[in-house]
VODO-824112 format. One record per atom (N, C-alpha, C, CB): residue in three letters; z negated, x, y. Coordinates in steps of 0.001 Angstrom, whole numbers, padded with zeros to 6 digits, always signed. Atoms other than C-alpha are relative to their C-alpha. Glycine has a CB too. Example, Ala and Ser with C-alpha at 12.3 -4.5 7.8 and 13.67 -1.06 7.14 Angstrom:
2
ala+000000+000890-001190/ala-007800+012300-004500/ala+000000+000900+001200/ala-001246-000992+000027/ser+000060-000820-001190/ser-007140+013670-001060/ser-000730-000770+001090/ser+001415+000414+000462/
This chain:
103
leu+001229-000200-000747/leu-093003+143536+072732/leu+000164-000408+001454/leu-000440+001446-000089/glu-000246+000375-001394/glu-091412+143000+076125/glu-000003-001515+000169/glu+001335+000578+000483/val-000002+001455-000069/val-090902+139311+075379/val-001437-000515-000029/val+000824-000607-001164/leu+001408+000400+000045/leu-094589+138998+074473/leu-000670+000231+001348/leu-000744+000771-001100/glu+000565-000283-001326/glu-095548+140650+077772/glu+000520-000995+001035/glu+000337+001442+000436/ala-000572+000961-000947/ala-093178+138355+079663/ala-000668-001367-000156/ala+001529-000125-000207/leu+000677+001277+000231/leu-094754+135280+078034/leu-001426+000029+000526/leu-000002-000341-001488/glu+001350-000132-000544/glu-098225+136567+078919/glu+000026-000112+001523/glu-000629+001341-000430/cys-000102+000039-001464/cys-097117+137080+082529/cys+000291-001422+000472/cys+001102+000968+000499/leu-000311+001386-000378/leu-095610+133582+082712/leu-001223-000899-000112/leu+001125-000551-000874/gly+001222+000782+000184/gly-098975+132280+081534/gly-001150+000432+000892/gly-000432+000080-001418/gly+001023-000401-000965/gly-100885+134024+084331/gly-000828+001198-000398/gly-000901-001122+000243/ser+000741-001197+000388/ser-102094+137067+082439/ser+001007+001121-000234/ser-000875-000256-001280/gly-000916-001101+000288/gly-100462+140165+081006/gly-000286+001206+000862/gly+001431-000439+000199/pro+000215-001257-000725/pro-100131+143642+082453/pro+000081-000194+001520/pro+001030+001043-000446/pro-000015+000149-001471/pro-101008+143832+086178/pro+001252+000577+000661/pro-001222+000670+000592/asp-001188-000587-000620/asp-098025+146094+086899/asp+001215-000915-000130/asp+000304+001358-000626/leu-001106+000948+000161/leu-095609+143512+085493/leu-000148-001167+000958/leu+000070-000510-001442/arg+000235+001102-000944/arg-097213+140724+087512/arg+000342+000425+001417/arg-001463-000474-000068/his-000308-000505-001344/his-096952+142850+090662/his+001521+000072+000207/his-000644+001401+000218/leu-001461-000114-000107/leu-093268+143567+089998/leu+000651-001373+000120/leu+000571+000745-001217/val-000582+001352-000002/val-092458+139915+089264/val-000240-000695+001337/val-000592-000846-001146/thr+000299+000729-001240/thr-094228+138559+092331/thr+000615+000688+001219/thr-001517-000130+000186/ala-000589-000722-001147/ala-092985+141295+094697/ala+001500-000250+000091/ala-000270+001517-000116/leu-001459+000185-000033/leu-089318+141068+093712/leu+000361-001476+000135/leu+000648+000586-001271/gly-000269+001436-000090/gly-089380+137305+093187/gly-000329-000553+001371/gly-000788-000748-001053/gly+000358+000442-001343/gly-091161+136799+096507/gly+001071+000343+001022/gly-001314+000614+000415/ala-001087-000400-000904/ala-088453+138749+098300/ala+001240-000861-000209/ala+000351+001478-000208/leu-001157+000859+000280/leu-085761+136697+096560/leu-000190-001400+000576/leu+000242-000089-001510/leu+000253+001326-000571/leu-087413+133421+097552/leu+000177+000012+001518/leu-001416-000477-000362/trp-000165-000140-001460/trp-087526+134620+101154/trp+001478+000119+000369/trp-000775+001238+000519/gln-001406-000230-000328/gln-083906+135823+101120/gln+000876-001235-000194/gln+000536+001124-000836/cys-000816+001206+000193/cys-082602+132500+099810/cys-000570-001197+000766/cys+000099-000339-001494/gly+000506+001048-000870/gly-084643+130517+102335/gly-001030-000924-000615/gly+001113-000800+000469/met+000991+000853+000655/met-087239+129123+099925/met-001437+000400+000339/met+000199+000044-001501/ala+001333-000420-000451/ala-090162+130959+101556/ala+000152+000575+001405/ala-000647+001058-000987/ala-000045-000457-001387/ala-091029+131858+105147/ala+000025+001519+000124/ala-001183-000545+000754/gly-000017-001465+000003/gly-091370+135532+104236/gly-000263+000481-001414/gly-001055+000586+000991/pro+000197-000525+001355/pro-091659+137832+101228/pro-001432-000211-000514/pro+000339+001484-000029/glu+001385+000198+000421/glu-095459+137535+101181/glu-000256-001452-000393/glu-000960+000418+001116/arg+000135+001426+000362/arg-095255+133728+101173/arg+000684-000273-001340/arg+000610-000913+001109/gly-000687+000144+001285/gly-092766+133943+098322/gly-000839+000568-001133/gly+001364+000694+000041/arg+000865-000613+001011/arg-095100+136265+096425/arg-001152-000940-000343/arg-000544+001362+000498/glu+001112+000925+000214/glu-097965+133806+096904/glu+000447-001217-000805/glu-000591-000445+001344/arg-000527+001174+000719/arg-095805+130917+095682/arg+000198+000320-001477/arg+001336-000468+000624/leu-000201-000379+001389/leu-094848+132793+092544/leu-001319+000240-000716/leu+000865+001237-000083/ala+001316-000230+000609/ala-098435+133874+091891/ala-000651-001328-000390/ala-000919+000780+000971/arg+000554+001332+000320/arg-099506+130217+092042/arg+000694-000592-001233/arg+000156-000963+001214/ala-000747+000539+001143/ala-096746+129246+089594/ala-000412+000684-001303/ala+001511+000165+000224/leu+000479-000692+001191/leu-097932+131903+087165/leu-001389-000487-000384/leu-000013+001514+000226/asp+001397+000353+000270/asp-101568+130929+087511/asp-000209-001452-000395/asp-000829+000296+001199/asp+000227+001427+000314/asp-101193+127137+087324/asp+000764-000472-001243/asp+000405-000858+001192/gly-000720+000339+001222/gly-098964+127222+084229/gly+001381-000581+000208/gly-000793-000949-000778/ser-001306+000618-000224/ser-095892+125771+085907/ser+001150+000933-000344/ser+000122-000444+001439/ala-001059-000942+000364/ala-093852+128946+085360/ala+000262-000043-001505/ala-000375+001432+000436/leu-000141+000060+001451/leu-094522+128809+081625/leu+000591-001343-000448/leu-001360+000230-000671/arg-000580+001313+000333/arg-093748+125063+081488/arg+001495-000038+000328/arg-000736-001125+000765/thr-001419-000046-000353/thr-090457+125681+083285/thr+000780+000812-001015/thr+000189+000586+001400/phe-000658-000816+001013/phe-089605+128431+080809/phe+000171-000788-001303/phe-000804+001289-000256/glu-000103+000817+001213/glu-090362+126079+077915/glu+001125-001029+000128/glu-001339-000709-000284/ala-001089+000959-000232/ala-088021+123482+079444/ala+001352+000689-000065/ala-000169-000692+001360/met-001258-000759+000073/met-085333+126152+079822/met+000373+000292-001455/met-000117+001323+000794/leu-000275-000236+001418/leu-085681+127030+076131/leu+000570-001268-000645/leu-001288+000453-000738/gly-000496+001255+000546/gly-085232+123361+075231/gly+001412-000317+000441/gly-000905-001119+000394/ala-001342+000259-000534/ala-082176+123038+077467/ala+001052+000889-000666/ala+000017+000220+001517/gln-000925-000899+000676/gln-080636+125974+075591/gln+000066-000232-001506/gln-000392+001422+000270/gly-000097+000371+001406/gly-081135+124305+072216/gly-001069+000583-000904/gly+001307+000401-000508/val+001083-000509+000833/val-084303+126033+071029/val-000786-001189-000522/val-000922+000984+000793/pro+000766+001124+000544/pro-086132+123678+068660/pro-001342-000164+000722/pro-000234+000198-001505/pro+001238+000231-000757/pro-089116+122026+070406/pro-001230+000691-000595/pro-000262-001474+000088/asp+001156-000662+000614/asp-091631+123400+067876/asp-000001+001500+000276/asp-000013-000249-001509/thr-000103-001434-000276/thr-090358+126919+068426/thr-000324+000287+001465/thr+001411+000520-000348/ala+000277-000183-001426/ala-090377+126611+072214/ala-001482-000183+000295/ala+000827-000981+000838/arg+001437+000261-000217/arg-093901+125149+072112/arg-000843+001149-000559/arg-000423-001344-000663/gly+000728-001112+000601/gly-095089+127915+069794/gly+000066+001255+000846/gly+000538+000288-001374/leu-000140-001182-000861/leu-093728+130600+072087/leu-000804-000160+001286/leu+001481+000251+000335/cys+000617+000197-001309/cys-095160+129034+075227/cys-001484-000375-000070/cys+000745-001066+000746/ala+001399+000421+000088/ala-098488+127654+073968/ala-000729+000632-001176/ala-000080-001502-000109/gly+000610-000584+001180/gly-099118+129645+070819/gly-000898+001186+000316/gly+001062+000421-000957/thr+000844-001189-000104/thr-101636+132384+070254/thr+000902+001232-000095/thr-001108+000017-001121/pro-000799-001219+000177/pro-100444+136003+070355/pro+000497+000182-001443/pro-000820+001213+000411/ala-000410-000139+001405/ala-100375+135999+066532/ala+001126-000976-000336/ala-001203-000235-000942/gln-001059+000982+000249/gln-098275+132802+066433/gln+001308+000440+000668/gln-000423-001397+000517/arg-001200-000475-000696/arg-095876+134236+068984/arg+000652+001144-000764/arg-000347+000451+001429/arg-000551-001129+000779/arg-095482+137427+066956/arg+000712-000488-001257/arg-001122+000986-000388/arg-000652+000529+001205/arg-094686+135393+063829/arg+001352-000616+000359/arg-000903-001053-000696/leu-001265+000620-000415/leu-092002+133436+065708/leu+001040+001033+000384/leu-000232-000942+001167/leu-000939-001015-000488/leu-090449+136520+067271/leu+000317+001064-001038/leu-000554+000659+001233/gly-000170-001065+000979/gly-090853+138820+064294/gly-000553+001313+000551/gly+001486+000155-000381/glu+000542-001305-000395/glu-092139+142349+064337/glu+000797+001090-000676/glu-001504+000122-000359/ala-000653-001167+000588/ala-090563+145708+063753/ala-000909+000566-001093/ala+000313+001084+001091/glu+000791-000600+001064/glu-091669+147432+060566/glu-000725+001241+000498/glu+000885+000348-001192/val+000602-001216-000549/val-092374+150588+062520/val-000093-000163+001509/val+000830+001278-000382/cys+000208+000070-001437/cys-093838+150660+065999/cys-000696+001307+000408/cys-000854-001280+000409/glu+000541-001290-000411/glu-094442+153999+067699/glu-000105+000034+001524/glu+000886+001170-000522/glu+000193-000106-001448/glu-095889+154540+071153/glu+000439+001388+000441/glu-001491-000270+000400/leu-000496-001270-000553/leu-094138+157220+073183/leu-000483+000117+001433/leu+001566+000088-000070/pro+000514-000103-001358/pro-096273+158079+076195/pro+000877+000906+000862/pro-001432+000522-000018/ala-000778-000815-000939/ala-094491+159423+079269/ala-000813+001251+000343/ala+000361-000814+001301/pro+000718-001234-000327/pro-095353+163019+080109/pro-000602-000003+001410/pro+000933+001177-000143/gln+000523+000133-001372/gln-095966+162000+083735/gln+000341-001385+000520/gln+000586+001104+000946/glu-000286+001314-000610/glu-096048+158907+085928/glu+001305+000064+000760/glu-001148-000443+000946/gly-001200+000049-000832/gly-092972+157732+087719/gly+001031-000936-000505/gly+000592+001331+000122/
C-alpha cells in the first residue's frame, strides 16, 4: 500500500500529508546540497517535478536502470490503480488499524 501511495505522490496526487513531507524534507535537502537557494525554493522545485510528471518519469528510468522489465516499469508508472495492484500483488487480508490519537 505504501508503494501505491508513493507512486501516486510521484504522479502529483496521493495523500496531502505525504506530499507535504516529501516536498518539505526534499526541499531542505536540495538547499543543503546547494541545488536550491533555500528550503522553500527546493520545496517549490520538487512540487513542480511531482506536478509535471518528471518525478514519475525519473522513477521509471531508475526502475529500468535496475533491470525491471520495461512493461513492468511502465505499468507501475503509467498504469491505473488496478493495474498497479496486479503488478505489485495484494495481501489476502488487509486490516485498518486506526491510531487512538494523532501524533
